[in-house]
N, CA, C and O atoms as a Maestro MAE file, in Angstrom:
{
 s_m_m2io_version
 :::
 2.0.0
}

f_m_ct {
 s_m_title
 :::
 protein
 m_atom[324] {
  # First column is atom index #
  i_m_mmod_type
  r_m_x_coord
  r_m_y_coord
  r_m_z_coord
  i_m_residue_number
  s_m_chain_name
  s_m_pdb_residue_name
  s_m_pdb_atom_name
  i_m_atomic_number
  :::
  1 25 -21.559 9.151 1.866 1 A "MET " " N  " 7
  2 3 -21.003 10.062 2.822 1 A "MET " " CA " 6
  3 2 -19.545 10.338 2.470 1 A "MET " " C  " 6
  4 15 -18.812 9.442 2.053 1 A "MET " " O  " 8
  5 25 -19.148 11.569 2.644 2 A "TYR " " N  " 7
  6 3 -17.767 11.958 2.405 2 A "TYR " " CA " 6
  7 2 -16.981 11.924 3.714 2 A "TYR " " C  " 6
  8 15 -17.500 12.262 4.777 2 A "TYR " " O  " 8
  9 25 -15.735 11.512 3.613 3 A "ILE " " N  " 7
  10 3 -14.837 11.451 4.769 3 A "ILE " " CA " 6
  11 2 -13.657 12.375 4.497 3 A "ILE " " C  " 6
  12 15 -13.041 12.308 3.433 3 A "ILE " " O  " 8
  13 25 -13.347 13.231 5.455 4 A "HIS " " N  " 7
  14 3 -12.196 14.123 5.344 4 A "HIS " " CA " 6
  15 2 -10.951 13.326 5.725 4 A "HIS " " C  " 6
  16 15 -10.867 12.800 6.835 4 A "HIS " " O  " 8
  17 25 -9.976 13.234 4.805 5 A "ILE " " N  " 7
  18 3 -8.770 12.452 5.073 5 A "ILE " " CA " 6
  19 2 -7.525 13.333 5.186 5 A "ILE " " C  " 6
  20 15 -6.410 12.823 5.297 5 A "ILE " " O  " 8
  21 25 -7.713 14.651 5.157 6 A "GLY " " N  " 7
  22 3 -6.593 15.572 5.343 6 A "GLY " " CA " 6
  23 2 -6.473 16.591 4.235 6 A "GLY " " C  " 6
  24 15 -6.875 16.354 3.096 6 A "GLY " " O  " 8
  25 25 -5.901 17.746 4.598 7 A "GLU " " N  " 7
  26 3 -5.612 18.827 3.643 7 A "GLU " " CA " 6
  27 2 -6.754 19.111 2.666 7 A "GLU " " C  " 6
  28 15 -6.557 19.120 1.451 7 A "GLU " " O  " 8
  29 25 -7.916 19.335 3.198 8 A "ASN " " N  " 7
  30 3 -9.102 19.673 2.410 8 A "ASN " " CA " 6
  31 2 -9.494 18.612 1.392 8 A "ASN " " C  " 6
  32 15 -10.164 18.918 0.406 8 A "ASN " " O  " 8
  33 25 -9.088 17.382 1.616 9 A "LYS " " N  " 7
  34 3 -9.424 16.281 0.705 9 A "LYS " " CA " 6
  35 2 -10.553 15.455 1.309 9 A "LYS " " C  " 6
  36 15 -10.446 14.937 2.420 9 A "LYS " " O  " 8
  37 25 -11.639 15.346 0.542 10 A "MET " " N  " 7
  38 3 -12.791 14.550 0.943 10 A "MET " " CA " 6
  39 2 -12.991 13.462 -0.103 10 A "MET " " C  " 6
  40 15 -12.913 13.719 -1.304 10 A "MET " " O  " 8
  41 25 -13.251 12.237 0.368 11 A "ILE " " N  " 7
  42 3 -13.546 11.150 -0.553 11 A "ILE " " CA " 6
  43 2 -14.797 10.427 -0.073 11 A "ILE " " C  " 6
  44 15 -15.122 10.430 1.115 11 A "ILE " " O  " 8
  45 25 -15.477 9.818 -1.006 12 A "LEU " " N  " 7
  46 3 -16.669 9.042 -0.653 12 A "LEU " " CA " 6
  47 2 -16.261 7.824 0.167 12 A "LEU " " C  " 6
  48 15 -15.303 7.128 -0.172 12 A "LEU " " O  " 8
  49 25 -16.980 7.577 1.227 13 A "SER " " N  " 7
  50 3 -16.655 6.425 2.076 13 A "SER " " CA " 6
  51 2 -16.778 5.116 1.297 13 A "SER " " C  " 6
  52 15 -16.056 4.160 1.579 13 A "SER " " O  " 8
  53 25 -17.670 5.067 0.334 14 A "SER " " N  " 7
  54 3 -17.853 3.846 -0.465 14 A "SER " " CA " 6
  55 2 -16.670 3.567 -1.392 14 A "SER " " C  " 6
  56 15 -16.537 2.453 -1.898 14 A "SER " " O  " 8
  57 25 -15.812 4.556 -1.621 15 A "GLU " " N  " 7
  58 3 -14.646 4.379 -2.478 15 A "GLU " " CA " 6
  59 2 -13.455 3.776 -1.737 15 A "GLU " " C  " 6
  60 15 -12.510 3.307 -2.371 15 A "GLU " " O  " 8
  61 25 -13.486 3.782 -0.412 16 A "ILE " " N  " 7
  62 3 -12.361 3.288 0.367 16 A "ILE " " CA " 6
  63 2 -12.297 1.766 0.313 16 A "ILE " " C  " 6
  64 15 -13.246 1.072 0.679 16 A "ILE " " O  " 8
  65 25 -11.162 1.268 -0.151 17 A "ILE " " N  " 7
  66 3 -10.925 -0.170 -0.211 17 A "ILE " " CA " 6
  67 2 -10.170 -0.619 1.034 17 A "ILE " " C  " 6
  68 15 -10.493 -1.644 1.636 17 A "ILE " " O  " 8
  69 25 -9.154 0.166 1.413 18 A "ALA " " N  " 7
  70 3 -8.343 -0.196 2.578 18 A "ALA " " CA " 6
  71 2 -7.833 1.064 3.263 18 A "ALA " " C  " 6
  72 15 -7.614 2.098 2.631 18 A "ALA " " O  " 8
  73 25 -7.654 0.946 4.558 19 A "LEU " " N  " 7
  74 3 -7.085 1.992 5.387 19 A "LEU " " CA " 6
  75 2 -5.979 1.330 6.196 19 A "LEU " " C  " 6
  76 15 -6.252 0.489 7.053 19 A "LEU " " O  " 8
  77 25 -4.724 1.709 5.927 20 A "ILE " " N  " 7
  78 3 -3.585 0.997 6.491 20 A "ILE " " CA " 6
  79 2 -2.670 1.956 7.239 20 A "ILE " " C  " 6
  80 15 -2.381 3.054 6.762 20 A "ILE " " O  " 8
  81 25 -2.220 1.536 8.407 21 A "ASP " " N  " 7
  82 3 -1.270 2.293 9.200 21 A "ASP " " CA " 6
  83 2 0.091 2.298 8.496 21 A "ASP " " C  " 6
  84 15 0.502 1.288 7.925 21 A "ASP " " O  " 8
  85 25 0.777 3.426 8.541 22 A "LYS " " N  " 7
  86 3 2.068 3.569 7.866 22 A "LYS " " CA " 6
  87 2 3.082 2.528 8.344 22 A "LYS " " C  " 6
  88 15 3.796 1.941 7.530 22 A "LYS " " O  " 8
  89 25 3.149 2.301 9.637 23 A "LYS " " N  " 7
  90 3 4.134 1.355 10.178 23 A "LYS " " CA " 6
  91 2 3.900 -0.058 9.658 23 A "LYS " " C  " 6
  92 15 4.859 -0.775 9.373 23 A "LYS " " O  " 8
  93 25 2.665 -0.460 9.533 24 A "THR " " N  " 7
  94 3 2.330 -1.782 9.000 24 A "THR " " CA " 6
  95 2 2.692 -1.863 7.523 24 A "THR " " C  " 6
  96 15 3.220 -2.875 7.062 24 A "THR " " O  " 8
  97 25 2.413 -0.818 6.800 25 A "PHE " " N  " 7
  98 3 2.614 -0.772 5.352 25 A "PHE " " CA " 6
  99 2 4.092 -0.775 4.974 25 A "PHE " " C  " 6
  100 15 4.470 -1.361 3.959 25 A "PHE " " O  " 8
  101 25 4.934 -0.121 5.786 26 A "GLU " " N  " 7
  102 3 6.348 0.053 5.450 26 A "GLU " " CA " 6
  103 2 7.168 -1.230 5.484 26 A "GLU " " C  " 6
  104 15 8.246 -1.278 4.891 26 A "GLU " " O  " 8
  105 25 6.695 -2.262 6.155 27 A "HIS " " N  " 7
  106 3 7.493 -3.465 6.349 27 A "HIS " " CA " 6
  107 2 7.571 -4.385 5.130 27 A "HIS " " C  " 6
  108 15 8.299 -5.377 5.166 27 A "HIS " " O  " 8
  109 25 6.859 -4.092 4.080 28 A "ASP " " N  " 7
  110 3 6.843 -4.954 2.899 28 A "ASP " " CA " 6
  111 2 7.395 -4.214 1.685 28 A "ASP " " C  " 6
  112 15 6.947 -3.109 1.378 28 A "ASP " " O  " 8
  113 25 8.355 -4.808 0.998 29 A "GLU " " N  " 7
  114 3 8.967 -4.174 -0.174 29 A "GLU " " CA " 6
  115 2 7.966 -3.970 -1.305 29 A "GLU " " C  " 6
  116 15 8.057 -2.983 -2.035 29 A "GLU " " O  " 8
  117 25 7.018 -4.881 -1.460 30 A "ALA " " N  " 7
  118 3 5.998 -4.739 -2.510 30 A "ALA " " CA " 6
  119 2 5.143 -3.500 -2.253 30 A "ALA " " C  " 6
  120 15 4.757 -2.798 -3.187 30 A "ALA " " O  " 8
  121 25 4.856 -3.243 -1.003 31 A "ASN " " N  " 7
  122 3 4.094 -2.040 -0.653 31 A "ASN " " CA " 6
  123 2 4.872 -0.787 -1.014 31 A "ASN " " C  " 6
  124 15 4.310 0.160 -1.565 31 A "ASN " " O  " 8
  125 25 6.147 -0.778 -0.708 32 A "GLN " " N  " 7
  126 3 6.983 0.377 -1.032 32 A "GLN " " CA " 6
  127 2 7.039 0.604 -2.543 32 A "GLN " " C  " 6
  128 15 7.037 1.748 -2.999 32 A "GLN " " O  " 8
  129 25 7.088 -0.477 -3.316 33 A "ALA " " N  " 7
  130 3 7.103 -0.358 -4.769 33 A "ALA " " CA " 6
  131 2 5.801 0.257 -5.276 33 A "ALA " " C  " 6
  132 15 5.800 1.029 -6.234 33 A "ALA " " O  " 8
  133 25 4.705 -0.091 -4.628 34 A "MET " " N  " 7
  134 3 3.409 0.460 -5.020 34 A "MET " " CA " 6
  135 2 3.382 1.973 -4.816 34 A "MET " " C  " 6
  136 15 2.773 2.693 -5.607 34 A "MET " " O  " 8
  137 25 4.031 2.455 -3.771 35 A "LEU " " N  " 7
  138 3 4.060 3.897 -3.515 35 A "LEU " " CA " 6
  139 2 4.882 4.657 -4.547 35 A "LEU " " C  " 6
  140 15 4.695 5.861 -4.717 35 A "LEU " " O  " 8
  141 25 5.781 3.979 -5.233 36 A "LEU " " N  " 7
  142 3 6.589 4.621 -6.259 36 A "LEU " " CA " 6
  143 2 5.803 4.894 -7.533 36 A "LEU " " C  " 6
  144 15 6.263 5.648 -8.390 36 A "LEU " " O  " 8
  145 25 4.629 4.297 -7.672 37 A "ASP " " N  " 7
  146 3 3.759 4.527 -8.823 37 A "ASP " " CA " 6
  147 2 3.111 5.898 -8.656 37 A "ASP " " C  " 6
  148 15 1.992 6.012 -8.156 37 A "ASP " " O  " 8
  149 25 3.821 6.923 -9.077 38 A "SER " " N  " 7
  150 3 3.400 8.299 -8.810 38 A "SER " " CA " 6
  151 2 2.091 8.700 -9.496 38 A "SER " " C  " 6
  152 15 1.477 9.694 -9.108 38 A "SER " " O  " 8
  153 25 1.659 7.946 -10.503 39 A "ASN " " N  " 7
  154 3 0.397 8.264 -11.165 39 A "ASN " " CA " 6
  155 2 -0.797 8.025 -10.253 39 A "ASN " " C  " 6
  156 15 -1.818 8.702 -10.373 39 A "ASN " " O  " 8
  157 25 -0.673 7.074 -9.349 40 A "ARG " " N  " 7
  158 3 -1.783 6.725 -8.458 40 A "ARG " " CA " 6
  159 2 -1.660 7.346 -7.076 40 A "ARG " " C  " 6
  160 15 -2.665 7.498 -6.382 40 A "ARG " " O  " 8
  161 25 -0.452 7.709 -6.663 41 A "VAL " " N  " 7
  162 3 -0.218 8.177 -5.293 41 A "VAL " " CA " 6
  163 2 -0.401 9.684 -5.206 41 A "VAL " " C  " 6
  164 15 0.130 10.444 -6.015 41 A "VAL " " O  " 8
  165 25 -1.171 10.097 -4.196 42 A "GLU " " N  " 7
  166 3 -1.344 11.527 -3.920 42 A "GLU " " CA " 6
  167 2 -0.991 11.761 -2.455 42 A "GLU " " C  " 6
  168 15 -1.699 11.313 -1.553 42 A "GLU " " O  " 8
  169 25 0.102 12.461 -2.239 43 A "ASN " " N  " 7
  170 3 0.546 12.749 -0.882 43 A "ASN " " CA " 6
  171 2 -0.126 14.041 -0.412 43 A "ASN " " C  " 6
  172 15 0.287 15.140 -0.781 43 A "ASN " " O  " 8
  173 25 -1.158 13.890 0.398 44 A "ILE " " N  " 7
  174 3 -1.871 15.064 0.916 44 A "ILE " " CA " 6
  175 2 -1.369 15.435 2.307 44 A "ILE " " C  " 6
  176 15 -1.904 16.342 2.946 44 A "ILE " " O  " 8
  177 25 -0.334 14.727 2.774 45 A "ALA " " N  " 7
  178 3 0.195 14.952 4.113 45 A "ALA " " CA " 6
  179 2 1.397 15.882 4.131 45 A "ALA " " C  " 6
  180 15 1.850 16.287 5.201 45 A "ALA " " O  " 8
  181 25 1.910 16.217 2.980 46 A "GLY " " N  " 7
  182 3 3.153 16.977 2.960 46 A "GLY " " CA " 6
  183 2 4.323 16.006 3.083 46 A "GLY " " C  " 6
  184 15 4.422 15.053 2.310 46 A "GLY " " O  " 8
  185 25 5.203 16.242 4.043 47 A "LYS " " N  " 7
  186 3 6.382 15.385 4.192 47 A "LYS " " CA " 6
  187 2 6.096 14.113 4.977 47 A "LYS " " C  " 6
  188 15 6.556 13.037 4.595 47 A "LYS " " O  " 8
  189 25 5.349 14.217 6.062 48 A "VAL " " N  " 7
  190 3 5.146 13.074 6.951 48 A "VAL " " CA " 6
  191 2 3.700 12.602 6.882 48 A "VAL " " C  " 6
  192 15 2.777 13.361 7.176 48 A "VAL " " O  " 8
  193 25 3.510 11.351 6.492 49 A "TYR " " N  " 7
  194 3 2.170 10.783 6.481 49 A "TYR " " CA " 6
  195 2 2.057 9.734 7.575 49 A "TYR " " C  " 6
  196 15 3.060 9.164 8.004 49 A "TYR " " O  " 8
  197 25 0.826 9.478 8.028 50 A "LYS " " N  " 7
  198 3 0.602 8.534 9.114 50 A "LYS " " CA " 6
  199 2 -0.208 7.320 8.681 50 A "LYS " " C  " 6
  200 15 -0.171 6.275 9.331 50 A "LYS " " O  " 8
  201 25 -0.941 7.464 7.576 51 A "SER " " N  " 7
  202 3 -1.742 6.337 7.093 51 A "SER " " CA " 6
  203 2 -1.870 6.385 5.583 51 A "SER " " C  " 6
  204 15 -1.605 7.403 4.944 51 A "SER " " O  " 8
  205 25 -2.283 5.251 5.031 52 A "ILE " " N  " 7
  206 3 -2.493 5.112 3.599 52 A "ILE " " CA " 6
  207 2 -3.952 4.763 3.381 52 A "ILE " " C  " 6
  208 15 -4.469 3.813 3.969 52 A "ILE " " O  " 8
  209 25 -4.621 5.544 2.524 53 A "VAL " " N  " 7
  210 3 -6.017 5.296 2.176 53 A "VAL " " CA " 6
  211 2 -6.032 4.850 0.718 53 A "VAL " " C  " 6
  212 15 -5.640 5.600 -0.176 53 A "VAL " " O  " 8
  213 25 -6.486 3.625 0.492 54 A "ILE " " N  " 7
  214 3 -6.481 3.056 -0.859 54 A "ILE " " CA " 6
  215 2 -7.900 3.054 -1.419 54 A "ILE " " C  " 6
  216 15 -8.833 2.563 -0.783 54 A "ILE " " O  " 8
  217 25 -8.047 3.616 -2.628 55 A "THR " " N  " 7
  218 3 -9.312 3.590 -3.354 55 A "THR " " CA " 6
  219 2 -9.051 2.919 -4.708 55 A "THR " " C  " 6
  220 15 -7.917 2.545 -5.008 55 A "THR " " O  " 8
  221 25 -10.085 2.769 -5.510 56 A "ASN " " N  " 7
  222 3 -9.906 2.175 -6.844 56 A "ASN " " CA " 6
  223 2 -8.963 2.998 -7.711 56 A "ASN " " C  " 6
  224 15 -8.160 2.443 -8.460 56 A "ASN " " O  " 8
  225 25 -9.059 4.310 -7.612 57 A "ASP " " N  " 7
  226 3 -8.319 5.191 -8.503 57 A "ASP " " CA " 6
  227 2 -7.011 5.722 -7.940 57 A "ASP " " C  " 6
  228 15 -6.070 5.971 -8.693 57 A "ASP " " O  " 8
  229 25 -6.938 5.897 -6.634 58 A "LYS " " N  " 7
  230 3 -5.801 6.584 -6.023 58 A "LYS " " CA " 6
  231 2 -5.351 5.899 -4.745 58 A "LYS " " C  " 6
  232 15 -6.074 5.112 -4.136 58 A "LYS " " O  " 8
  233 25 -4.124 6.234 -4.367 59 A "ILE " " N  " 7
  234 3 -3.580 5.881 -3.065 59 A "ILE " " CA " 6
  235 2 -3.224 7.213 -2.400 59 A "ILE " " C  " 6
  236 15 -2.370 7.954 -2.886 59 A "ILE " " O  " 8
  237 25 -3.882 7.496 -1.299 60 A "TYR " " N  " 7
  238 3 -3.670 8.756 -0.598 60 A "TYR " " CA " 6
  239 2 -2.781 8.538 0.618 60 A "TYR " " C  " 6
  240 15 -2.998 7.608 1.395 60 A "TYR " " O  " 8
  241 25 -1.777 9.400 0.779 61 A "LEU " " N  " 7
  242 3 -0.950 9.391 1.971 61 A "LEU " " CA " 6
  243 2 -1.513 10.483 2.869 61 A "LEU " " C  " 6
  244 15 -1.412 11.670 2.560 61 A "LEU " " O  " 8
  245 25 -2.107 10.069 3.980 62 A "SER " " N  " 7
  246 3 -2.857 10.985 4.838 62 A "SER " " CA " 6
  247 2 -2.072 11.397 6.082 62 A "SER " " C  " 6
  248 15 -1.327 10.591 6.640 62 A "SER " " O  " 8
  249 25 -2.234 12.647 6.519 63 A "PRO " " N  " 7
  250 3 -1.586 13.092 7.752 63 A "PRO " " CA " 6
  251 2 -2.310 12.582 8.998 63 A "PRO " " C  " 6
  252 15 -1.797 12.721 10.108 63 A "PRO " " O  " 8
  253 25 -3.495 11.995 8.827 64 A "PHE " " N  " 7
  254 3 -4.272 11.499 9.956 64 A "PHE " " CA " 6
  255 2 -3.929 10.037 10.232 64 A "PHE " " C  " 6
  256 15 -3.558 9.293 9.324 64 A "PHE " " O  " 8
  257 25 -4.057 9.638 11.487 65 A "THR " " N  " 7
  258 3 -3.855 8.234 11.844 65 A "THR " " CA " 6
  259 2 -5.068 7.429 11.384 65 A "THR " " C  " 6
  260 15 -6.139 7.983 11.132 65 A "THR " " O  " 8
  261 25 -4.884 6.129 11.281 66 A "THR " " N  " 7
  262 3 -6.001 5.260 10.912 66 A "THR " " CA " 6
  263 2 -7.114 5.362 11.959 66 A "THR " " C  " 6
  264 15 -8.297 5.292 11.628 66 A "THR " " O  " 8
  265 25 -6.723 5.525 13.209 67 A "HIS " " N  " 7
  266 3 -7.707 5.647 14.292 67 A "HIS " " CA " 6
  267 2 -8.614 6.859 14.070 67 A "HIS " " C  " 6
  268 15 -9.829 6.761 14.244 67 A "HIS " " O  " 8
  269 25 -8.037 7.992 13.690 68 A "THR " " N  " 7
  270 3 -8.817 9.217 13.457 68 A "THR " " CA " 6
  271 2 -9.793 9.032 12.306 68 A "THR " " C  " 6
  272 15 -10.956 9.422 12.413 68 A "THR " " O  " 8
  273 25 -9.339 8.445 11.213 69 A "ILE " " N  " 7
  274 3 -10.214 8.251 10.053 69 A "ILE " " CA " 6
  275 2 -11.320 7.256 10.375 69 A "ILE " " C  " 6
  276 15 -12.473 7.472 10.000 69 A "ILE " " O  " 8
  277 25 -10.983 6.165 11.067 70 A "LYS " " N  " 7
  278 3 -11.998 5.183 11.453 70 A "LYS " " CA " 6
  279 2 -13.030 5.802 12.382 70 A "LYS " " C  " 6
  280 15 -14.219 5.495 12.285 70 A "LYS " " O  " 8
  281 25 -12.585 6.670 13.280 71 A "LYS " " N  " 7
  282 3 -13.501 7.334 14.209 71 A "LYS " " CA " 6
  283 2 -14.491 8.214 13.454 71 A "LYS " " C  " 6
  284 15 -15.680 8.228 13.774 71 A "LYS " " O  " 8
  285 25 -14.015 8.939 12.467 72 A "ARG " " N  " 7
  286 3 -14.905 9.774 11.657 72 A "ARG " " CA " 6
  287 2 -15.909 8.926 10.900 72 A "ARG " " C  " 6
  288 15 -17.081 9.284 10.779 72 A "ARG " " O  " 8
  289 25 -15.438 7.801 10.395 73 A "PHE " " N  " 7
  290 3 -16.290 6.879 9.669 73 A "PHE " " CA " 6
  291 2 -17.367 6.296 10.588 73 A "PHE " " C  " 6
  292 15 -18.539 6.234 10.215 73 A "PHE " " O  " 8
  293 25 -16.975 5.876 11.769 74 A "SER " " N  " 7
  294 3 -17.927 5.258 12.695 74 A "SER " " CA " 6
  295 2 -18.912 6.272 13.269 74 A "SER " " C  " 6
  296 15 -20.045 5.906 13.582 74 A "SER " " O  " 8
  297 25 -18.515 7.531 13.415 75 A "LEU " " N  " 7
  298 3 -19.445 8.557 13.890 75 A "LEU " " CA " 6
  299 2 -20.620 8.704 12.940 75 A "LEU " " C  " 6
  300 15 -21.758 8.888 13.373 75 A "LEU " " O  " 8
  301 25 -20.348 8.622 11.655 76 A "TYR " " N  " 7
  302 3 -21.417 8.720 10.667 76 A "TYR " " CA " 6
  303 2 -22.394 7.561 10.819 76 A "TYR " " C  " 6
  304 15 -23.607 7.769 10.832 76 A "TYR " " O  " 8
  305 25 -21.868 6.335 10.934 77 A "PHE " " N  " 7
  306 3 -22.735 5.182 11.044 77 A "PHE " " CA " 6
  307 2 -23.515 5.166 12.360 77 A "PHE " " C  " 6
  308 15 -24.649 4.691 12.410 77 A "PHE " " O  " 8
  309 25 -22.910 5.680 13.408 78 A "HIS " " N  " 7
  310 3 -23.606 5.761 14.693 78 A "HIS " " CA " 6
  311 2 -24.797 6.710 14.593 78 A "HIS " " C  " 6
  312 15 -25.852 6.446 15.170 78 A "HIS " " O  " 8
  313 25 -24.635 7.802 13.872 79 A "GLU " " N  " 7
  314 3 -25.725 8.771 13.696 79 A "GLU " " CA " 6
  315 2 -26.834 8.216 12.813 79 A "GLU " " C  " 6
  316 15 -27.993 8.600 12.966 79 A "GLU " " O  " 8
  317 25 -26.498 7.325 11.896 80 A "GLN " " N  " 7
  318 3 -27.479 6.792 10.971 80 A "GLN " " CA " 6
  319 2 -28.425 5.792 11.621 80 A "GLN " " C  " 6
  320 15 -29.559 5.628 11.173 80 A "GLN " " O  " 8
  321 25 -27.962 5.118 12.685 81 A "TYR " " N  " 7
  322 3 -28.763 4.037 13.267 81 A "TYR " " CA " 6
  323 2 -29.197 4.333 14.657 81 A "TYR " " C  " 6
  324 15 -29.878 3.518 15.279 81 A "TYR " " O  " 8
  :::
 }
 m_bond[323] {
  # First column is bond index #
  i_m_from
  i_m_to
  i_m_order
  :::
  1 1 2 1
  2 2 3 1
  3 3 4 2
  4 3 5 1
  5 5 6 1
  6 6 7 1
  7 7 8 2
  8 7 9 1
  9 9 10 1
  10 10 11 1
  11 11 12 2
  12 11 13 1
  13 13 14 1
  14 14 15 1
  15 15 16 2
  16 15 17 1
  17 17 18 1
  18 18 19 1
  19 19 20 2
  20 19 21 1
  21 21 22 1
  22 22 23 1
  23 23 24 2
  24 23 25 1
  25 25 26 1
  26 26 27 1
  27 27 28 2
  28 27 29 1
  29 29 30 1
  30 30 31 1
  31 31 32 2
  32 31 33 1
  33 33 34 1
  34 34 35 1
  35 35 36 2
  36 35 37 1
  37 37 38 1
  38 38 39 1
  39 39 40 2
  40 39 41 1
  41 41 42 1
  42 42 43 1
  43 43 44 2
  44 43 45 1
  45 45 46 1
  46 46 47 1
  47 47 48 2
  48 47 49 1
  49 49 50 1
  50 50 51 1
  51 51 52 2
  52 51 53 1
  53 53 54 1
  54 54 55 1
  55 55 56 2
  56 55 57 1
  57 57 58 1
  58 58 59 1
  59 59 60 2
  60 59 61 1
  61 61 62 1
  62 62 63 1
  63 63 64 2
  64 63 65 1
  65 65 66 1
  66 66 67 1
  67 67 68 2
  68 67 69 1
  69 69 70 1
  70 70 71 1
  71 71 72 2
  72 71 73 1
  73 73 74 1
  74 74 75 1
  75 75 76 2
  76 75 77 1
  77 77 78 1
  78 78 79 1
  79 79 80 2
  80 79 81 1
  81 81 82 1
  82 82 83 1
  83 83 84 2
  84 83 85 1
  85 85 86 1
  86 86 87 1
  87 87 88 2
  88 87 89 1
  89 89 90 1
  90 90 91 1
  91 91 92 2
  92 91 93 1
  93 93 94 1
  94 94 95 1
  95 95 96 2
  96 95 97 1
  97 97 98 1
  98 98 99 1
  99 99 100 2
  100 99 101 1
  101 101 102 1
  102 102 103 1
  103 103 104 2
  104 103 105 1
  105 105 106 1
  106 106 107 1
  107 107 108 2
  108 107 109 1
  109 109 110 1
  110 110 111 1
  111 111 112 2
  112 111 113 1
  113 113 114 1
  114 114 115 1
  115 115 116 2
  116 115 117 1
  117 117 118 1
  118 118 119 1
  119 119 120 2
  120 119 121 1
  121 121 122 1
  122 122 123 1
  123 123 124 2
  124 123 125 1
  125 125 126 1
  126 126 127 1
  127 127 128 2
  128 127 129 1
  129 129 130 1
  130 130 131 1
  131 131 132 2
  132 131 133 1
  133 133 134 1
  134 134 135 1
  135 135 136 2
  136 135 137 1
  137 137 138 1
  138 138 139 1
  139 139 140 2
  140 139 141 1
  141 141 142 1
  142 142 143 1
  143 143 144 2
  144 143 145 1
  145 145 146 1
  146 146 147 1
  147 147 148 2
  148 147 149 1
  149 149 150 1
  150 150 151 1
  151 151 152 2
  152 151 153 1
  153 153 154 1
  154 154 155 1
  155 155 156 2
  156 155 157 1
  157 157 158 1
  158 158 159 1
  159 159 160 2
  160 159 161 1
  161 161 162 1
  162 162 163 1
  163 163 164 2
  164 163 165 1
  165 165 166 1
  166 166 167 1
  167 167 168 2
  168 167 169 1
  169 169 170 1
  170 170 171 1
  171 171 172 2
  172 171 173 1
  173 173 174 1
  174 174 175 1
  175 175 176 2
  176 175 177 1
  177 177 178 1
  178 178 179 1
  179 179 180 2
  180 179 181 1
  181 181 182 1
  182 182 183 1
  183 183 184 2
  184 183 185 1
  185 185 186 1
  186 186 187 1
  187 187 188 2
  188 187 189 1
  189 189 190 1
  190 190 191 1
  191 191 192 2
  192 191 193 1
  193 193 194 1
  194 194 195 1
  195 195 196 2
  196 195 197 1
  197 197 198 1
  198 198 199 1
  199 199 200 2
  200 199 201 1
  201 201 202 1
  202 202 203 1
  203 203 204 2
  204 203 205 1
  205 205 206 1
  206 206 207 1
  207 207 208 2
  208 207 209 1
  209 209 210 1
  210 210 211 1
  211 211 212 2
  212 211 213 1
  213 213 214 1
  214 214 215 1
  215 215 216 2
  216 215 217 1
  217 217 218 1
  218 218 219 1
  219 219 220 2
  220 219 221 1
  221 221 222 1
  222 222 223 1
  223 223 224 2
  224 223 225 1
  225 225 226 1
  226 226 227 1
  227 227 228 2
  228 227 229 1
  229 229 230 1
  230 230 231 1
  231 231 232 2
  232 231 233 1
  233 233 234 1
  234 234 235 1
  235 235 236 2
  236 235 237 1
  237 237 238 1
  238 238 239 1
  239 239 240 2
  240 239 241 1
  241 241 242 1
  242 242 243 1
  243 243 244 2
  244 243 245 1
  245 245 246 1
  246 246 247 1
  247 247 248 2
  248 247 249 1
  249 249 250 1
  250 250 251 1
  251 251 252 2
  252 251 253 1
  253 253 254 1
  254 254 255 1
  255 255 256 2
  256 255 257 1
  257 257 258 1
  258 258 259 1
  259 259 260 2
  260 259 261 1
  261 261 262 1
  262 262 263 1
  263 263 264 2
  264 263 265 1
  265 265 266 1
  266 266 267 1
  267 267 268 2
  268 267 269 1
  269 269 270 1
  270 270 271 1
  271 271 272 2
  272 271 273 1
  273 273 274 1
  274 274 275 1
  275 275 276 2
  276 275 277 1
  277 277 278 1
  278 278 279 1
  279 279 280 2
  280 279 281 1
  281 281 282 1
  282 282 283 1
  283 283 284 2
  284 283 285 1
  285 285 286 1
  286 286 287 1
  287 287 288 2
  288 287 289 1
  289 289 290 1
  290 290 291 1
  291 291 292 2
  292 291 293 1
  293 293 294 1
  294 294 295 1
  295 295 296 2
  296 295 297 1
  297 297 298 1
  298 298 299 1
  299 299 300 2
  300 299 301 1
  301 301 302 1
  302 302 303 1
  303 303 304 2
  304 303 305 1
  305 305 306 1
  306 306 307 1
  307 307 308 2
  308 307 309 1
  309 309 310 1
  310 310 311 1
  311 311 312 2
  312 311 313 1
  313 313 314 1
  314 314 315 1
  315 315 316 2
  316 315 317 1
  317 317 318 1
  318 318 319 1
  319 319 320 2
  320 319 321 1
  321 321 322 1
  322 322 323 1
  323 323 324 2
  :::
 }
}
């Protein structure tokens, strides 16, 4: 199943490793250093992002909150069962 994470970007739900709130992520210097790796980071939020979606290949900065993405994810599973 594909999940819309913002700005016309869809990723396979099976590719998601972690979904982290921006406020939680910002408190660690190692996390900030990871965001400087521009080869892996794709900012699909424009200037202001609300969450970080981590996959094997990329780190996406999403304009959606973690709550919104989790809700979309859970709606799919609710329909399946």
